[in-house]
C-alpha positions in Angstrom: 13.8 -32.0 -0.1 10.0 -31.8 -1.7 8.9 -28.6 -2.8 6.4 -27.7 0.0 9.3 -28.6 2.7 11.6 -26.4 0.4 8.9 -23.2 0.5 8.3 -23.6 3.9 11.8 -23.5 4.6 12.1 -20.3 2.8 9.5 -19.0 4.3 11.0 -19.4 8.1 14.0 -17.4 6.7 11.9 -14.4 6.3 9.4 -14.5 9.3 8.0 -10.9 8.9 6.6 -11.4 5.3 4.2 -14.4 6.9 2.0 -11.1 6.6 2.0 -11.5 3.0 1.0 -15.0 2.9 -2.7 -16.5 3.0 -3.8 -19.6 4.6 -7.2 -21.1 4.2 -9.0 -22.0 7.4 -11.1 -24.7 5.8 -8.7 -26.7 3.7 -5.5 -25.3 4.8 -4.1 -24.4 1.3 -1.5 -21.8 1.6 -0.7 -18.8 -0.6 0.6 -15.5 -1.2 -1.9 -12.6 -1.1 -2.9 -11.2 -4.4 -2.4 -7.7 -3.2 1.6 -8.1 -2.4 3.4 -5.6 -4.2 5.9 -6.7 -7.1 8.6 -4.9 -4.8 8.9 -4.8 -0.8 10.8 -2.6 0.9 13.0 -3.7 4.0 14.6 -1.6 6.5 17.9 -2.6 7.9 19.2 0.7 9.5 21.1 1.3 6.0 18.0 2.6 4.6 15.3 0.9 2.5 16.1 -1.2 -0.4 14.0 -4.0 -2.6 13.9 -7.3 -1.4 13.5 -10.1 -3.8 10.8 -12.1 -1.7 8.0 -11.4 -3.9 9.7 -12.5 -6.7 10.6 -16.0 -4.9 7.9 -16.2 -3.1 6.0 -16.7 -6.7 8.1 -19.7 -7.5 6.9 -21.6 -4.5 3.3 -20.7 -3.9 0.6 -19.2 -6.2 -2.2 -16.4 -5.0 -4.9 -17.2 -2.8 -7.7 -14.4 -1.9 -9.0 -15.4 1.3 -12.5 -13.9 2.9 -12.7 -12.2 6.3 -13.2 -15.3 7.8 -10.1 -17.0 6.2 -11.7 -19.0 3.7 -10.5 -19.4 0.0 -12.9 -18.8 -2.9 -13.1 -22.8 -3.4 -14.4 -23.6 0.1 -16.7 -20.5 0.1 -18.0 -21.8 -2.8 -18.5 -25.1 -1.3 -19.7 -23.8 1.9 -22.6 -21.6 0.0 -23.4 -24.8 -2.2 -23.7 -27.3 0.9 -24.9 -25.4 4.1 
């Protein structure tokens, strides 16, 4: 299994965590939101506990900031220079 498939399969295991993921609407690059906290708490009825998601997701993806329109920095720069 390649790394991209492995990363997407990991995300499928934690569908609620997709809120911390960004995808550029232009190039399709996917990465985690740089504002994601180091520790994410989860509630399962037994109180709160720290998940390992934020640590693990950084193994599969790099930080990706997108603007209000959903464009990454590289695509924003290209858009400004060519339009």
